[in-house]
VOGU-3710 file (C-alpha; in Angstrom, 3 decimals, decimal comma):
1> tvsvlycqlp> -19,803/17,971/-0,099  -16,889/16,775/2,718  -17,857/16,473/5,881  -16,037/18,324/8,275  -14,619/17,429/11,718  -12,605/20,099/12,787  -10,470/19,332/15,817  -8,592/22,137/18,514  -5,205/20,877/19,623  -5,139/20,231/23,398
11> qqfsnmsvti> -1,517/22,176/24,571  -0,100/19,638/25,888  0,468/18,804/22,054  1,875/21,827/20,799  5,611/20,845/20,563  5,236/17,210/19,080  5,872/16,334/15,215  2,350/15,512/13,011  2,534/12,291/10,528  -0,739/12,598/8,635
21> ilggtcfqgr> -1,771/9,319/7,163  -4,574/8,975/4,293  -6,892/6,115/5,380  -4,753/4,034/8,239  -7,974/2,771/9,972  -8,988/-1,319/8,291  -5,816/-3,094/7,380  -1,801/-2,279/6,942  -2,655/1,660/8,844  -4,159/0,532/12,269
31> glvqkilded> -1,022/-0,769/12,858  0,966/2,018/11,588  -1,222/3,973/13,781  -0,202/1,312/17,509  3,248/1,713/16,127  3,543/5,597/15,658  2,293/5,379/19,427  4,334/3,724/20,973  7,465/4,631/19,354  7,529/8,280/20,532
41> rnqhvvivnr> 4,992/10,305/22,909  6,319/13,052/20,936  4,698/12,480/18,362  1,277/13,094/17,028  -1,012/10,848/14,726  -3,681/13,034/12,405  -5,560/10,168/10,401  -7,202/11,971/7,486  -10,894/9,395/5,677  -14,130/8,963/5,465
51> grtywgeanp> -14,797/8,234/8,617  -15,516/4,633/8,128  -15,707/1,747/10,535  -13,280/-1,131/10,637  -13,263/-3,625/12,349  -16,274/-3,269/14,592  -14,601/-0,122/15,788  -13,617/3,449/14,143  -10,726/4,417/16,248  -9,053/1,029/18,469
61> wnndrvsfei> -6,186/3,519/19,421  -8,139/5,686/22,106  -5,894/8,179/22,230  -5,682/11,731/23,013  -2,264/12,175/20,425  -4,720/10,482/17,261  -6,295/13,223/15,865  -9,632/12,205/13,812  -10,220/14,335/10,046  -13,087/13,492/7,765
71> gdretdgftd> -12,767/13,690/4,083  -13,313/12,730/1,189  -11,133/12,210/-2,107  -13,510/11,588/-4,401  -15,245/15,024/-4,042  -14,257/18,155/-5,434  -13,442/20,453/-1,962  -10,990/17,224/-0,834  -8,084/20,413/-2,242  -9,221/23,144/0,487
81> rfreiisnht> -10,168/20,560/2,744  -6,689/18,751/3,468  -5,418/22,448/2,916  -7,090/23,507/6,152  -5,952/19,988/8,030  -1,957/20,528/7,245  -2,691/24,280/8,533  -4,559/23,759/11,538  -1,762/20,715/12,452  1,124/22,139/11,360
91> skegrslrav> 1,183/25,528/11,141  1,632/26,017/14,932  4,724/26,834/16,511  7,003/24,015/17,558  4,287/22,106/15,621  6,583/20,626/12,306  5,347/17,851/9,937  7,115/14,377/9,763  5,851/12,331/6,890  2,608/11,710/5,147
101> vdfccfhprh> 1,546/8,072/4,476  -0,992/7,500/1,884  -2,102/4,396/2,036  -6,005/5,527/-0,531  -4,162/7,304/-3,790  -5,210/4,663/-6,038  -6,180/7,625/-8,974  -4,370/10,279/-10,281  -6,780/12,722/-9,821  -5,738/11,127/-6,058
111> imaildilvr> -2,436/13,002/-5,880  -3,160/15,959/-7,916  -5,437/17,070/-6,092  -2,914/17,482/-2,939  0,222/17,542/-5,286  0,842/21,278/-4,801  -0,332/21,827/-0,690  2,334/19,365/-0,815  5,490/20,161/-2,358  4,717/23,699/-1,099
121> kssevnylyv> 4,728/22,091/2,053  7,995/20,451/1,345  9,859/23,725/0,705  9,361/24,855/4,150  10,023/21,098/6,552  11,551/18,522/5,515  9,154/15,478/5,694  8,969/12,348/3,937  5,759/11,310/1,759  4,979/7,795/1,376
131> lissdsvydv> 2,789/6,226/-0,991  1,191/2,639/-0,078  2,237/1,408/-4,214  1,829/-2,072/-5,652  3,289/-5,038/-7,761  0,784/-4,571/-10,249  2,304/-1,729/-11,737  4,549/-4,456/-12,996  1,804/-5,685/-15,138  1,704/-2,935/-17,093
141> cntrtskglv> 5,301/-3,368/-18,319  7,120/-5,706/-19,968  7,542/-7,915/-17,342  5,948/-11,106/-18,808  9,035/-11,538/-21,259  11,166/-11,768/-17,906  12,635/-14,577/-15,822  13,395/-14,603/-12,952  12,766/-12,383/-10,357  11,110/-9,236/-10,557
151> sekfadpdsr> 12,710/-5,824/-9,537  11,717/-2,442/-9,938  14,064/-1,590/-13,142  11,391/-3,422/-14,847  8,905/-0,381/-14,352  11,323/1,589/-15,580  11,093/3,643/-18,929  12,868/2,210/-21,055  11,155/-1,269/-20,139  7,574/-0,495/-20,456
161> plssrrrvsl> 6,295/-1,058/-23,866  7,177/1,341/-26,578  3,511/0,937/-28,440  0,796/2,956/-27,543  -2,111/0,300/-28,097  0,014/-1,877/-25,988  0,473/0,659/-23,217  -3,938/1,167/-23,348  -4,416/-2,093/-23,437  -2,432/-2,968/-20,980
171> hrqnryggnk> -4,238/-0,118/-18,834  -7,696/-1,366/-19,400  -7,057/-4,867/-18,184  -5,489/-4,018/-14,473  -6,491/-0,577/-14,222  -5,408/-0,377/-10,714  -1,466/-1,001/-11,559  -1,945/1,199/-14,452  -3,215/4,397/-12,354  -0,693/3,091/-9,783
181> lriedilrtt> 2,193/3,339/-11,913  0,864/7,382/-13,429  0,815/8,435/-9,516  4,565/7,263/-9,178  5,437/8,878/-12,625  3,566/12,207/-11,414  5,742/12,167/-8,067  8,845/12,044/-10,499  8,071/15,262/-11,707  7,975/17,068/-8,443
191> pshfnflalr> 10,873/19,081/-7,990  14,096/17,420/-5,722  13,362/19,165/-2,366  9,606/17,244/-2,160  10,935/13,612/-0,835  8,899/10,769/-1,852  9,484/6,379/-1,091  6,680/5,030/-3,058  6,470/0,834/-1,296  5,305/-1,749/-4,239
201> lpdvigpcdd> 4,039/-4,188/-2,637  2,305/-7,585/-3,567  -0,375/-9,538/-1,699  -0,343/-8,256/2,198  -1,124/-10,487/4,631  -1,854/-10,172/8,721  -3,737/-9,857/11,419  -7,055/-7,165/10,884  -6,714/-8,212/6,561  -9,679/-6,457/5,017
211> tgrfwatfll> -9,586/-8,059/1,182  -11,258/-11,471/2,705  -8,868/-13,329/0,786  -6,334/-14,729/3,513  -9,759/-15,016/5,476  -12,091/-16,786/2,899  -8,906/-19,442/2,151  -8,844/-19,528/6,036  -12,378/-20,504/6,352  -11,500/-23,231/3,263
221> akfnssnlhm> -8,762/-25,056/4,578  -10,399/-25,087/8,481  -13,759/-25,939/7,157  -13,661/-28,237/3,878  -10,053/-29,261/3,787  -11,156/-32,610/2,287  -11,827/-30,429/-1,390  -9,365/-28,368/-1,760  -8,840/-28,532/-5,107  -6,933/-25,882/-7,831
231> rkstaktkis> -6,201/-25,636/-11,648  -2,896/-26,996/-11,807  -1,690/-23,863/-13,465  -2,670/-22,057/-10,598  -1,265/-24,171/-8,211  2,426/-24,302/-9,855  2,262/-20,527/-9,807  4,978/-18,672/-7,459  3,647/-15,536/-5,101  4,891/-12,969/-3,252
241> lvfsedvqdf> 3,662/-11,949/-0,260  4,472/-9,178/2,710  3,652/-9,438/6,282  1,723/-5,930/6,994  4,403/-5,419/10,180  7,040/-5,238/8,133  5,130/-2,732/6,144  4,675/-0,632/8,513  8,745/-1,267/10,333  9,844/-0,355/6,930
251> ilsniavfhk> 7,646/2,611/6,339  8,770/4,043/10,059  12,425/3,682/9,866  12,819/5,127/7,088  10,981/7,813/8,247  13,394/7,705/11,113  16,620/7,644/9,133  14,613/10,391/6,486  14,668/12,515/9,446  18,252/11,566/10,463
261> kfpsrgeaaa> 19,727/12,370/7,302  17,856/15,508/6,168  16,674/17,067/9,212  14,515/20,574/9,494  15,729/23,630/7,933  18,804/24,434/10,277  19,676/20,767/11,998  23,060/20,045/11,541  22,718/15,822/9,094  23,472/13,193/11,601
271> dggrtlkkev> 26,873/11,180/11,230  26,225/7,772/9,834  23,617/5,515/8,034  23,588/4,995/3,956  24,655/7,597/1,887  21,354/9,646/0,146  21,429/11,568/-2,779  19,603/15,101/-2,216  19,642/18,199/-4,735  20,668/21,541/-2,148
281> sppewdssss> 18,570/24,194/-5,179  15,709/22,602/-6,153  14,270/24,605/-9,031  10,900/26,725/-8,027  7,696/23,935/-8,716  5,307/24,618/-11,115  1,955/23,035/-10,701  1,333/23,230/-13,931  3,920/20,514/-14,585  1,791/17,759/-13,667
291> eswsssesvs> -1,501/19,421/-14,871  -1,812/17,043/-17,846  -1,088/13,957/-15,579  -5,256/14,629/-14,107  -6,808/12,841/-17,073  -10,153/11,008/-16,860  -10,045/7,694/-16,202  -11,598/6,379/-19,287  -9,621/4,547/-21,755  -12,011/4,439/-24,350
301> cgsdeaekli> -10,553/7,398/-25,949  -8,528/8,603/-29,295  -4,719/8,247/-29,367  -3,927/11,816/-27,803  -5,720/11,054/-24,549  -4,509/8,036/-24,586  -1,073/9,331/-24,511  -2,657/11,053/-21,659  -2,910/8,842/-19,899  -0,116/6,100/-19,969
311> pvpnegksvp> 3,158/7,204/-19,341  5,336/7,746/-22,566  8,806/6,163/-22,195  11,698/8,821/-22,385  9,742/12,051/-22,407  10,737/13,201/-19,258  8,083/12,221/-17,520  9,459/9,651/-15,695  13,503/9,052/-14,525  14,882/5,354/-13,849
321> tdplsyrtav> 14,298/4,012/-10,051  17,415/5,823/-8,336  17,995/3,102/-4,580  19,785/5,922/-3,087  17,433/8,295/-3,033  13,873/9,321/-1,280  12,072/10,338/-4,431  11,785/6,538/-5,877  10,568/3,235/-5,628  10,966/0,350/-3,848
331> nigckesptv> 10,074/-3,954/-3,776  8,815/-4,786/-0,055  7,977/-8,443/0,997  9,005/-11,766/1,868  11,807/-14,223/1,043  9,901/-17,107/0,099  7,891/-17,450/-3,035  5,884/-20,387/-2,487  3,515/-21,922/-4,958  -0,089/-21,603/-4,494
341> aelvehiafl> -0,576/-24,660/-3,416  2,239/-24,873/-0,927  0,234/-21,291/0,388  -2,603/-23,511/1,044  -1,584/-26,564/2,579  0,254/-24,654/4,691  -2,315/-22,923/6,174  -4,050/-25,999/6,564  -1,821/-27,863/8,100  -1,305/-24,845/10,826
351> ihnedkqvst> -5,019/-25,265/11,743  -5,315/-29,215/11,351  -1,891/-29,716/12,503  -1,572/-32,782/10,211  -0,567/-32,553/6,314  -3,863/-31,640/3,634  -3,018/-31,749/-0,093  -4,305/-29,386/-3,122  -6,041/-31,477/-5,929  -4,874/-30,477/-8,983
361> grriatstad> -5,648/-31,314/-12,391  -5,838/-29,966/-15,888  -9,079/-30,772/-16,503  -10,500/-29,332/-12,941  -12,751/-25,980/-14,361  -13,157/-24,090/-11,035  -11,049/-23,395/-8,411  -12,230/-23,680/-4,563  -9,034/-22,037/-3,499  -8,200/-19,318/-5,971
371> fypsvdcgpi> -7,498/-16,156/-3,963  -4,286/-15,761/-4,933  -1,596/-14,028/-6,596  -3,336/-11,153/-7,266  -1,247/-10,215/-10,501  0,380/-11,645/-12,934  4,091/-10,209/-13,111  5,036/-13,342/-10,874  7,306/-13,591/-7,722  8,912/-10,256/-6,661
381> stdvaseffs> 13,212/-9,321/-5,826  13,585/-7,303/-2,708  17,127/-7,047/-3,103  17,273/-3,292/-3,474  15,017/-2,739/0,332  17,154/-5,223/1,505  20,961/-4,305/-0,020  20,030/-0,080/0,522  17,282/0,369/3,034  18,060/-2,872/4,913
391> fvptplqtvl> 15,167/-4,550/5,028  15,033/-7,778/7,025  11,505/-9,810/6,229  10,040/-12,061/8,606  10,501/-15,334/8,143  7,245/-16,459/5,791  6,051/-19,260/8,514  6,366/-16,789/11,023  4,161/-14,774/9,201  0,954/-17,395/8,525
401> qktvsffdrq> 1,395/-18,425/11,776  0,724/-15,363/13,335  -2,051/-14,577/10,732  -3,703/-17,814/11,013  -3,630/-17,125/14,796  -5,605/-14,179/14,253  -8,353/-14,811/11,872  -8,798/-18,278/14,589  -9,991/-16,411/16,596  -11,825/-14,182/14,727
411> tteqlqlpke> -13,192/-16,788/12,590  -14,499/-18,365/16,521  -16,232/-15,100/17,586  -17,893/-14,541/14,103  -19,717/-18,077/14,676  -20,666/-17,134/17,494  -22,745/-14,250/16,616  -26,221/-13,829/14,650  -25,519/-13,454/11,243  -26,572/-9,628/11,489
421> kqlpefqhal> -24,444/-8,900/14,042  -20,634/-10,289/12,671  -18,542/-7,861/10,597  -18,377/-7,312/7,193  -14,872/-8,430/6,563  -16,715/-11,853/7,470  -19,648/-11,580/5,096  -17,233/-10,437/2,621  -15,029/-13,169/3,015  -17,344/-15,497/2,744
431> qkldkgtrkv> -18,997/-14,782/0,067  -15,519/-15,153/-1,704  -16,490/-19,351/-0,459  -18,688/-21,373/-3,385  -21,298/-22,113/-2,193  -20,832/-25,693/-0,833  -18,510/-24,267/1,161  -20,681/-21,969/3,146  -23,360/-24,116/4,045  -20,780/-26,288/6,002
441> ie> -19,950/-23,398/7,601  -22,723/-21,181/8,151
//
């Protein structure tokens, strides 16, 4: 069953634009909500999630312009629940849907459950759907044969393996990336009046990172810096990172640009800004055209079912990335691409204010600091984001300073508490460390 929390909207919010955020209380969404609240007092935020508590707080904003709606995407009733949420918050006169930002779409069934609602709503009002995707989509394409930075074109249909056996094999190796790519392909089957932007993010770092990767790296560098060792191949691996605040700013700026170029029905588009393509008379939406994508997760299946699971190039299910439209996918990240060793050494330097070296060697069996990268595709190119979306990332030095400062404060606070009162995020990071390092910390 789906837990339901009905929200009665105060009268003073009747003329506000509405941003719906799926997820939104743990890491990136947490900061995004705060920035929306700080940006414009005429915006109302609706957060849809399972109601879980992160970083010790279920509601860190304490603001009456934030509404909470409980719903679980893994349940059969989520479609009706989402339809109800859309109706409750946008059907009243003067309240228009500005954007839907989706932080928790991990499987094709997640988007299929709400796709018909999203598309039909877009025929009534212009809004932007933002999907948080991942650079892991490149791990199920042919990027390992490429040299240099990985650009968006490496996930275009012509760049994917032609062999269905190879596509199934890559999907089995990386279901997360395979599912994200399938979700993007589903979005591209929608009519042209449905506007979406898929953000292919590398490893995200910043305050409130709940993956445990950065906090574990920080703890290792702080308490066991004399024992930083990793395999030589890992140490030399170049990686891409993105600052969580840059992701939040990119989302907000593109929502603003989108509404400047494509205002609500009956309003004139603003002059200036970059030129974006948009068809005027879209075909009627037929939700059955995407039903074939709503397949089971298992890839232990025959060839026919495998073809449904893994997108087939050049069959009309996907189109190449178009950087000039809001029906596209884009990489964003820091300009710098450090090696894993350089990242760990930089974190250690910021903690101790002195150089700490990572020892490497071919014979090292295990790595104490092997938390990055989470993908195999290599560093990504952000040229499209810079050229067409005016994206200017925060320097990595500043990103690391802010992130290290946050986790330094959090670590000090957690170690002053008894174990049973420590944050689950802290315990999660500890469990990633070897026993020797945990013993030093505890």
